[in-house]
Residue frames relative to the residue before (quaternion, step in Angstrom):
aa qw qx qy qz dx dy dz
M 1.0000 0.0000 0.0000 0.0000 0.00 0.00 0.00
G 0.4497 -0.6936 0.4946 0.2686 3.56 -1.02 0.80
A 0.5620 -0.5766 0.4671 0.3654 3.54 -1.25 0.46
F 0.5732 -0.5886 0.4390 0.3637 3.55 -1.15 0.55
R 0.0157 -0.7682 0.6400 -0.0094 3.54 -1.16 0.77
F 0.1094 -0.8236 0.5565 0.0056 3.55 -0.86 0.99
G 0.0751 -0.7901 0.6079 0.0238 3.54 -1.09 0.82
V 0.2530 -0.7361 0.6012 0.1808 3.53 -1.34 0.20
S 0.2222 -0.7757 0.5835 0.0921 3.55 -0.90 1.04
F 0.2127 -0.7982 0.5579 0.0801 3.56 -0.65 1.19
R 0.2417 -0.7927 0.5465 0.1209 3.55 -0.64 1.13
S 0.7666 0.1068 -0.1147 0.6227 3.58 1.30 -0.07
T 0.3422 -0.7502 0.5307 0.1962 3.55 -1.22 0.45
G 0.2991 -0.7268 0.5540 0.2745 3.59 1.04 -0.68
D 0.7129 -0.4061 0.3061 0.4828 3.56 -1.18 -0.41
R 0.7796 -0.3794 0.2275 0.4434 3.56 -1.34 0.12
Q 0.7054 0.4656 -0.2840 0.4526 3.57 0.76 -1.00
H 0.6309 0.5284 -0.3359 0.4583 3.58 1.02 -0.74
W 0.6718 0.4988 -0.3003 0.4579 3.58 0.92 -0.89
I 0.6351 0.5190 -0.3314 0.4663 3.59 0.94 -0.81
A 0.6716 0.4958 -0.2981 0.4629 3.58 0.88 -0.93
A 0.6566 0.5181 -0.3178 0.4466 3.60 0.95 -0.84
C 0.6611 0.5012 -0.3109 0.4637 3.60 0.94 -0.84
R 0.6664 0.4923 -0.3037 0.4704 3.56 0.93 -0.86
R 0.6354 0.5218 -0.3328 0.4618 3.57 1.05 -0.70
A 0.6224 0.5342 -0.3437 0.4573 3.59 0.98 -0.78
E 0.6581 0.4912 -0.3093 0.4795 3.59 0.96 -0.81
E 0.6450 0.5328 -0.3170 0.4468 3.57 0.94 -0.90
L 0.6967 0.4777 -0.2661 0.4644 3.59 1.02 -0.79
G 0.5908 -0.6320 0.3401 0.3686 3.58 1.26 -0.06
Y 0.4088 0.7025 -0.4931 0.3101 3.59 1.18 0.25
A 0.3769 -0.7606 0.4959 0.1831 3.56 -0.90 0.99
E 0.7933 0.2081 -0.0965 0.5639 3.58 1.23 -0.30
I 0.1601 -0.7335 0.6539 0.0936 3.53 -1.14 0.83
A 0.0624 -0.8224 0.5647 -0.0288 3.55 -0.64 1.18
V 0.1025 -0.7564 0.6433 0.0589 3.54 -1.23 0.64
P 0.3938 -0.7339 0.4946 0.2484 3.64 -0.74 0.97
D 0.3503 -0.7098 0.5707 0.2184 3.53 -1.35 0.15
H 0.3266 0.7217 -0.5395 0.2855 3.55 0.18 1.33
L 0.5152 -0.5962 0.5006 0.3586 3.55 -1.11 0.59
G 0.7375 0.3382 -0.2837 0.5111 3.55 -0.87 0.99
A 0.6699 0.4068 -0.2843 0.5522 3.57 1.31 -0.15
P 0.6801 -0.4782 0.3302 0.4469 3.63 -1.19 0.21
A 0.5161 -0.5931 0.5098 0.3492 3.56 -1.21 0.54
P 0.4637 -0.7490 0.3831 0.2777 3.60 -0.52 1.08
F 0.7015 0.5018 -0.3172 0.3944 3.62 0.75 -0.88
P 0.6535 0.4746 -0.3468 0.4769 3.67 0.85 -0.71
A 0.6486 0.5223 -0.3250 0.4483 3.58 0.96 -0.85
L 0.6956 0.4697 -0.2833 0.4639 3.58 0.91 -0.87
A 0.5919 0.5544 -0.3722 0.4514 3.61 1.11 -0.57
V 0.6556 0.4809 -0.3099 0.4928 3.59 0.98 -0.79
A 0.6240 0.5423 -0.3404 0.4480 3.59 0.95 -0.83
G 0.6742 0.4977 -0.2934 0.4601 3.56 0.98 -0.81
A 0.6484 0.5368 -0.3150 0.4384 3.56 1.11 -0.67
V 0.7756 0.3559 -0.1773 0.4903 3.60 1.08 -0.63
T 0.6952 0.3522 -0.2804 0.5604 3.60 1.28 0.20
D 0.3916 -0.7423 0.5025 0.2078 3.55 -1.27 0.32
H 0.8297 0.3139 -0.1104 0.4482 3.58 0.95 -0.79
P 0.6502 0.5478 -0.3771 0.3674 3.68 0.74 -0.79
R 0.4541 -0.6107 0.5669 0.3153 3.50 -1.23 0.60
L 0.2661 -0.7618 0.5795 0.1146 3.57 -1.18 0.63
V 0.0848 0.8306 -0.5399 0.1072 3.58 -0.73 0.99
P 0.3521 -0.6579 0.6108 0.2650 3.58 -1.07 0.72
F 0.0892 -0.8612 0.4966 -0.0615 3.56 -0.55 1.21
V 0.5203 -0.6602 -0.5273 0.1240 1.57 0.41 2.49
L 0.5992 -0.5577 0.4323 0.3781 3.55 -1.27 0.44
N 0.3640 -0.6754 0.5951 0.2391 3.53 -1.20 0.63
A 0.3995 -0.7644 0.4477 0.2358 3.58 -0.27 1.25
A 0.6451 0.5506 -0.3265 0.4171 3.59 1.03 -0.73
F 0.6065 0.5753 -0.3548 0.4187 3.60 1.19 -0.36
Y 0.7836 0.3959 -0.1364 0.4588 3.59 1.15 -0.53
N 0.3665 -0.6246 0.6449 0.2443 3.45 -1.37 0.60
P 0.5043 -0.6978 0.3969 0.3181 3.65 -0.59 0.99
A 0.6507 0.5173 -0.3333 0.4449 3.61 0.95 -0.77
L 0.6809 0.4635 -0.2895 0.4876 3.59 0.98 -0.82
L 0.6182 0.5310 -0.3413 0.4684 3.56 1.07 -0.68
A 0.6267 0.5346 -0.3356 0.4569 3.58 0.98 -0.79
R 0.6229 0.5346 -0.3444 0.4556 3.59 1.01 -0.75
D 0.6564 0.5029 -0.3087 0.4701 3.59 0.93 -0.87
I 0.6567 0.5162 -0.3121 0.4526 3.56 0.94 -0.87
V 0.6719 0.5022 -0.3089 0.4483 3.59 0.82 -0.95
T 0.6788 0.4874 -0.3013 0.4592 3.59 0.83 -0.94
T 0.6803 0.4817 -0.2973 0.4655 3.58 0.86 -0.93
S 0.6263 0.5336 -0.3381 0.4568 3.58 1.01 -0.75
E 0.6748 0.4949 -0.2983 0.4591 3.57 0.88 -0.91
L 0.6951 0.4824 -0.2785 0.4546 3.59 0.95 -0.87
T 0.7283 0.3998 -0.2346 0.5047 3.60 1.19 -0.41
G 0.5530 -0.6303 0.3942 0.3762 3.58 1.18 0.38
H 0.5825 -0.6222 0.3421 0.3957 3.55 1.14 0.75
R 0.3881 0.6925 -0.5051 0.3388 3.55 0.95 0.97
L 0.5091 0.6671 -0.4135 0.3532 3.59 1.25 0.06
D 0.0931 -0.7324 0.6712 0.0672 3.53 -1.09 0.87
I 0.3760 -0.7278 0.5316 0.2155 3.56 -1.24 0.34
G 0.0718 -0.7526 0.6535 0.0368 3.52 -0.96 0.99
I 0.0754 0.8143 -0.5664 0.1022 3.57 -0.79 0.95
G 0.0151 -0.7891 0.6140 -0.0089 3.54 -1.20 0.66
A 0.6630 -0.5494 0.3586 0.3605 3.55 -1.31 0.06
G 0.4811 -0.6383 0.4581 0.3890 3.61 1.22 -0.33
H 0.0245 -0.8474 0.5296 -0.0301 3.56 -0.81 0.97
M 0.6728 0.4840 -0.3032 0.4703 3.61 1.24 -0.08
K 0.3582 -0.7699 0.4897 0.1978 3.57 -0.27 1.28
A 0.6079 0.5823 -0.3617 0.4007 3.60 1.00 -0.76
E 0.6540 0.5054 -0.3212 0.4623 3.59 1.04 -0.69
F 0.6068 0.5260 -0.3501 0.4821 3.59 1.05 -0.69
D 0.6538 0.5138 -0.3151 0.4575 3.58 0.90 -0.91
K 0.6758 0.5054 -0.2969 0.4469 3.57 0.88 -0.93
A 0.7063 0.4438 -0.2503 0.4914 3.57 1.08 -0.76
G 0.4578 -0.6977 0.4421 0.3289 3.59 1.25 -0.11
L 0.4891 0.6466 -0.4320 0.3950 3.55 1.17 0.63
P 0.5268 -0.6421 0.4410 0.3401 3.59 -1.01 0.72
W 0.3291 -0.7120 0.5876 0.1988 3.55 -1.06 0.83
Q 0.1111 -0.8284 0.5488 0.0153 3.56 -0.38 1.26
P 0.6355 -0.5026 0.3999 0.4285 3.60 -1.19 0.32
A 0.6797 -0.5227 0.3307 0.3943 3.55 -1.19 0.61
A 0.6427 0.5395 -0.3400 0.4246 3.60 0.89 -0.85
E 0.6767 0.4803 -0.2983 0.4716 3.59 0.98 -0.79
R 0.6398 0.5115 -0.3335 0.4666 3.60 1.02 -0.72
I 0.6620 0.4918 -0.3076 0.4747 3.57 1.02 -0.75
A 0.6172 0.5264 -0.3445 0.4725 3.59 1.05 -0.68
R 0.6429 0.5021 -0.3250 0.4785 3.58 1.02 -0.76
L 0.6059 0.5512 -0.3507 0.4540 3.58 1.02 -0.75
E 0.6804 0.4826 -0.3009 0.4622 3.59 0.84 -0.91
R 0.6418 0.5095 -0.3344 0.4654 3.61 0.95 -0.79
T 0.6452 0.5259 -0.3237 0.4499 3.57 0.96 -0.86
I 0.6448 0.5184 -0.3207 0.4610 3.58 0.92 -0.86
D 0.6833 0.4870 -0.2934 0.4581 3.59 0.87 -0.93
E 0.6601 0.4943 -0.3132 0.4710 3.57 0.97 -0.81
L 0.6378 0.5275 -0.3337 0.4513 3.58 0.95 -0.80
R 0.6179 0.5511 -0.3561 0.4333 3.57 0.94 -0.82
D 0.6888 0.4670 -0.2816 0.4777 3.58 0.89 -0.90
L 0.6807 0.5022 -0.3005 0.4407 3.59 0.88 -0.90
L 0.7069 0.4711 -0.2706 0.4529 3.59 0.95 -0.84
A 0.5562 0.6410 -0.3912 0.3560 3.58 1.11 -0.60
A 0.6864 0.5016 -0.2888 0.4403 3.57 1.05 -0.71
D 0.7914 0.3743 -0.1509 0.4591 3.59 1.11 -0.60
L 0.7395 0.3565 -0.2223 0.5260 3.60 1.17 -0.30
P 0.5570 -0.6358 0.4109 0.3415 3.61 -0.97 0.77
E 0.7700 -0.0539 0.0122 0.6357 3.55 1.20 -0.57
P 0.5763 -0.6199 0.3906 0.3619 3.58 -1.02 0.67
P 0.5185 -0.6097 0.4858 0.3513 3.59 -1.09 0.63
G 0.5696 -0.5514 0.4661 0.3928 3.55 -1.21 0.42
L 0.2627 -0.7842 0.5493 0.1196 3.56 -1.05 0.79
T 0.0885 -0.7613 0.6420 0.0195 3.53 -0.83 1.12
I 0.0874 -0.7605 0.6411 0.0550 3.57 -0.95 0.90
G 0.1277 -0.8099 0.5714 0.0351 3.54 -0.80 1.07
G 0.3688 0.7255 -0.5333 0.2309 3.55 -1.05 0.73
N 0.4201 -0.7105 0.5158 0.2295 3.54 -1.35 0.17
S 0.6408 0.5747 -0.3436 0.3755 3.57 1.00 -0.79
E 0.6337 -0.5417 0.3969 0.3840 3.55 -1.24 0.53
A 0.6586 0.5228 -0.3219 0.4352 3.58 0.98 -0.81
V 0.6554 0.4864 -0.3151 0.4842 3.61 0.97 -0.81
L 0.6635 0.4997 -0.3164 0.4582 3.60 0.91 -0.83
A 0.6218 0.5225 -0.3419 0.4726 3.60 1.06 -0.66
L 0.6302 0.5157 -0.3203 0.4840 3.58 1.04 -0.79
A 0.6558 0.5154 -0.3087 0.4572 3.57 0.93 -0.90
A 0.6285 0.5412 -0.3379 0.4449 3.58 1.00 -0.78
R 0.6955 0.4704 -0.2716 0.4703 3.59 1.09 -0.67
K 0.8494 0.2550 -0.0651 0.4575 3.56 0.90 -0.89
A 0.6725 0.5512 -0.3112 0.3835 3.63 1.05 -0.62
D 0.3977 -0.6401 0.5928 0.2840 3.50 -1.38 0.34
V 0.7707 0.1237 -0.0496 0.6231 3.55 1.17 -0.73
I 0.1740 -0.7577 0.6209 0.1010 3.57 -0.99 0.88
A 0.1900 -0.8207 0.5355 0.0610 3.56 -0.53 1.22
F 0.1257 -0.7768 0.6161 0.0331 3.53 -0.84 1.10
S 0.2889 -0.7639 0.5494 0.1765 3.58 -0.88 0.90
G 0.3228 -0.7692 0.4926 0.2480 3.56 1.12 -0.58
A 0.6814 0.4113 -0.2823 0.5356 3.58 1.28 0.28
T 0.0687 -0.7987 0.5974 0.0200 3.55 -1.13 0.62
Q 0.5809 -0.5968 0.4367 0.3400 3.54 -1.15 0.71
I 0.3721 -0.7076 0.5523 0.2361 3.59 -0.97 0.85
A 0.4585 -0.7000 0.4790 0.2653 3.56 -0.68 1.11
G 0.8244 0.2396 -0.1889 0.4768 3.54 -0.96 0.93
R 0.6271 0.5080 -0.3424 0.4810 3.58 1.26 -0.07
P 0.6658 -0.4934 0.3501 0.4366 3.64 -1.18 0.33
P 0.6233 -0.5494 0.3909 0.3960 3.61 -1.09 0.63
G 0.7734 0.3147 -0.2500 0.4903 3.53 -0.98 0.86
T 0.5510 0.5614 -0.4111 0.4607 3.59 1.30 0.21
F 0.0295 -0.8562 0.5133 -0.0502 3.53 -0.19 1.31
T 0.1374 -0.7231 0.6598 0.1514 3.48 -1.36 0.31
L 0.5512 -0.6363 0.4329 0.3223 3.57 -1.25 0.31
V 0.4605 -0.6406 0.5390 0.2952 3.54 -1.14 0.71
P 0.5049 -0.6548 0.4551 0.3306 3.64 -0.79 0.89
P 0.5874 -0.6415 0.3585 0.3389 3.60 -0.91 0.88
E 0.6470 0.5179 -0.3412 0.4436 3.58 0.96 -0.74
E 0.6393 0.5088 -0.3147 0.4831 3.58 1.08 -0.72
L 0.6668 0.5154 -0.2981 0.4482 3.56 0.97 -0.86
T 0.6888 0.4650 -0.3007 0.4678 3.61 0.81 -0.89
R 0.6070 0.5353 -0.3606 0.4637 3.61 1.07 -0.61
A 0.6542 0.5122 -0.3159 0.4582 3.57 0.96 -0.84
I 0.6394 0.5223 -0.3273 0.4596 3.58 0.96 -0.83
T 0.6694 0.4941 -0.2977 0.4680 3.57 0.88 -0.94
R 0.6670 0.5241 -0.3031 0.4342 3.56 0.92 -0.95
V 0.7265 0.4474 -0.2661 0.4485 3.58 0.80 -0.95
T 0.6454 0.4936 -0.3393 0.4740 3.61 1.01 -0.64
S 0.6211 0.5201 -0.3367 0.4799 3.58 1.11 -0.64
A 0.6394 0.5260 -0.3254 0.4566 3.57 1.00 -0.80
A 0.6242 0.5342 -0.3399 0.4577 3.59 1.05 -0.71
K 0.6499 0.5141 -0.3194 0.4597 3.59 0.96 -0.81
E 0.6554 0.5056 -0.3085 0.4686 3.56 1.09 -0.70
H 0.6658 0.4647 -0.2966 0.5027 3.59 1.21 -0.47
E 0.8211 -0.2233 0.0879 0.5179 3.57 -0.13 1.31
G 0.6152 -0.6024 0.3411 0.3773 3.58 1.09 0.66
R 0.3190 0.7832 -0.4866 0.2194 3.58 1.16 0.47
T 0.1980 -0.7401 0.6292 0.1313 3.53 -1.17 0.70
V 0.0617 -0.8026 0.5933 0.0086 3.57 -0.74 1.04
E 0.3983 -0.6819 0.5601 0.2504 3.52 -1.27 0.47
A 0.2638 -0.7435 0.5929 0.1619 3.56 -0.97 0.88
N 0.1231 -0.7937 0.5948 0.0328 3.56 -0.89 1.01
M 0.1755 -0.7711 0.6044 0.0960 3.55 -1.06 0.83
L 0.2747 -0.7166 0.6181 0.1703 3.54 -0.91 0.98
V 0.2691 -0.7936 0.5279 0.1385 3.58 -0.29 1.26
Q 0.3492 -0.7835 0.4823 0.1778 3.56 -0.59 1.16
D 0.8058 -0.0557 0.0335 0.5886 3.58 1.13 -0.54
V 0.1443 -0.7483 0.6431 0.0758 3.54 -1.17 0.79
R 0.0019 -0.7957 0.6049 -0.0291 3.58 -0.83 1.00
L 0.1748 -0.7435 0.6371 0.1040 3.57 -0.53 1.15
A 0.1153 0.7984 -0.5700 0.1560 3.55 -0.67 1.14
E 0.7043 -0.4579 0.3309 0.4300 3.55 -1.30 0.11
S 0.7841 -0.0642 0.0601 0.6144 3.55 1.19 -0.56
T 0.6527 -0.4778 0.3936 0.4367 3.55 -1.28 0.18
R 0.6151 0.5550 -0.3453 0.4409 3.58 1.02 -0.76
S 0.6423 0.5156 -0.3227 0.4663 3.59 1.01 -0.80
A 0.6403 0.5188 -0.3228 0.4655 3.58 1.02 -0.80
I 0.6268 0.5378 -0.3370 0.4520 3.59 0.99 -0.82
A 0.6364 0.5268 -0.3324 0.4549 3.59 0.96 -0.81
E 0.6558 0.4990 -0.3113 0.4733 3.60 1.05 -0.73
W 0.6666 0.5065 -0.3030 0.4553 3.59 1.05 -0.71
R 0.5358 0.6808 -0.4003 0.2986 3.57 1.05 -0.65
G 0.6740 0.5034 -0.3024 0.4481 3.61 1.01 -0.75
P 0.7915 0.3446 -0.2056 0.4610 3.61 0.34 -1.19
L 0.7523 0.3594 -0.2138 0.5091 3.61 1.12 -0.48
S 0.2613 0.8193 -0.4832 0.1642 3.58 1.18 0.48
L 0.5794 0.6132 -0.3806 0.3788 3.61 1.12 -0.50
T 0.5861 0.6117 -0.3789 0.3725 3.58 1.11 -0.48
G 0.2620 -0.7696 0.5367 0.2260 3.59 1.01 -0.74
F 0.3054 0.7829 -0.4928 0.2256 3.59 1.20 0.43
T 0.4119 -0.6333 0.5893 0.2863 3.51 -1.28 0.52
D 0.6686 -0.4688 0.3667 0.4458 3.59 -1.25 0.20
E 0.6410 0.5294 -0.3271 0.4493 3.58 0.98 -0.81
Q 0.6556 0.5002 -0.3169 0.4686 3.59 1.00 -0.77
F 0.6212 0.5191 -0.3454 0.4747 3.59 0.98 -0.74
A 0.6884 0.5076 -0.2844 0.4331 3.58 0.91 -0.93
T 0.7730 0.3538 -0.1811 0.4944 3.60 1.09 -0.62
A 0.4450 0.7055 -0.4548 0.3121 3.62 1.25 0.00
P 0.4096 -0.7311 0.4818 0.2562 3.64 -0.61 1.02
Q 0.6912 0.4878 -0.2797 0.4539 3.59 1.15 -0.59
L 0.6992 0.3405 -0.2540 0.5750 3.58 1.33 0.11
L 0.0115 -0.8028 0.5954 -0.0296 3.57 -0.71 1.06
G 0.1795 0.8074 -0.5377 0.1635 3.56 -0.49 1.17
G 0.5550 0.5825 -0.4740 0.3577 3.52 -1.28 0.55
T 0.7227 -0.3510 0.3043 0.5118 3.55 -1.14 -0.59
V 0.6647 -0.4716 0.3741 0.4426 3.57 -1.26 0.26
S 0.6539 0.5249 -0.3141 0.4451 3.57 0.93 -0.89
E 0.6584 0.5008 -0.3140 0.4660 3.59 0.96 -0.82
I 0.6530 0.4981 -0.3217 0.4712 3.59 0.97 -0.78
V 0.6198 0.5300 -0.3415 0.4672 3.60 0.98 -0.79
D 0.6627 0.4990 -0.3078 0.4659 3.59 0.88 -0.90
R 0.6493 0.5216 -0.3204 0.4514 3.58 1.00 -0.82
L 0.6642 0.4970 -0.3152 0.4609 3.59 0.93 -0.82
E 0.6390 0.5105 -0.3295 0.4718 3.58 1.01 -0.74
A 0.6388 0.5168 -0.3243 0.4686 3.59 1.06 -0.72
L 0.6452 0.5166 -0.3192 0.4637 3.59 0.99 -0.79
R 0.6384 0.5183 -0.3345 0.4604 3.57 0.97 -0.78
A 0.6731 0.4853 -0.2934 0.4747 3.58 0.97 -0.84
E 0.6860 0.5190 -0.2790 0.4269 3.57 1.01 -0.87
C 0.8495 0.0258 0.0411 0.5254 3.59 0.76 -1.00
G 0.5883 -0.6222 0.3601 0.3703 3.60 1.23 0.27
L 0.4365 0.7063 -0.4545 0.3226 3.57 1.26 0.20
S 0.0820 0.8334 -0.5364 0.1051 3.58 -0.47 1.21
S 0.6833 0.4285 -0.2735 0.5242 3.60 1.29 -0.10
F 0.0046 0.8104 -0.5817 0.0689 3.56 -0.75 1.11
T 0.1247 -0.7705 0.6228 0.0534 3.55 -1.02 0.89
V 0.1395 -0.7793 0.6066 0.0723 3.57 -0.86 0.97
F 0.5340 -0.5977 0.4786 0.3586 3.56 -1.23 0.39
D 0.6698 -0.5320 0.3432 0.3882 3.55 -1.21 0.55
S 0.6003 0.5744 -0.3638 0.4211 3.61 1.10 -0.59
A 0.7250 0.3973 -0.2292 0.5139 3.60 1.21 -0.48
M 0.3685 0.7823 -0.4586 0.2045 3.59 1.26 -0.07
E 0.7102 0.4437 -0.2697 0.4755 3.60 0.83 -0.94
D 0.6637 0.5160 -0.3165 0.4394 3.60 0.87 -0.90
F 0.7179 0.4587 -0.2537 0.4580 3.56 0.97 -0.84
A 0.4726 0.7227 -0.4181 0.2822 3.60 1.21 -0.39
P 0.6384 0.5202 -0.3588 0.4394 3.68 0.90 -0.69
V 0.6115 0.5281 -0.3444 0.4780 3.59 1.14 -0.60
V 0.6244 0.5334 -0.3298 0.4656 3.57 0.98 -0.84
R 0.6701 0.4925 -0.3002 0.4672 3.59 0.91 -0.90
A 0.6688 0.5262 -0.3083 0.4252 3.57 0.91 -0.90
L 0.7668 0.3579 -0.1800 0.5016 3.58 1.07 -0.72
A 0.3392 0.7575 -0.4940 0.2590 3.59 1.25 0.19
G 0.8459 0.1532 -0.1390 0.4917 3.53 -0.85 1.04
R 0.6255 0.5562 -0.3382 0.4301 3.61 1.23 0.05
């Protein structure tokens, strides 16, 4: 089993001083990774990560995850090389096929069927590997994020880290309206894809979970009661809420026990929380440091 590793994903940066303070605080709290998403309306990932690298010493830095359709591979490689050099080669690459049609529309990009977006993702990954080999001393770590079977199969073949969000778009609802993947379905997918990676040339990959919500509470049961309102669309049972890898609630001790159980159950040892949960989750990070 891999050692636990924790990251924080920042959905906003604020002004310069706020961003510097936030990055330094993430490092101080023991987070091993600082992540920035790639969505229209959110900060541009590469400038934000370059600043993060300038004001911290240890965390890995990753766009989490790039939308492959937004980029020309040659121009993307230039951004990666420059950012990697400016951050002491602490930059890793997270990339996916893109899943929000509204963002494609806003950017004036064609919305293609999933198979074509995934094919473009694979071409981009292969081209980047060749382009970066000439300019970097070693390739950045590669994270592939997604939910579909085709993306997960690609990740099993090529990724160092496979990122699971545990959320999926609700069919027929406005873009960005998500529900949670049931925990039994999610853990099966994690087990299946990590096993597939081992079968492909004996590769070992790390599974990462983007935690959708952290609730420190008197007990897991208390956290479930708080989730019942905002997450009512899931139709989860209490048992599903209690075992969902993308929801962590209860006392610090209960959350620590849950993470250890997940690692034993499906090998899940890497977790990323949103910046809004960075402080609340820090005691868990401390409790599991080095384990």
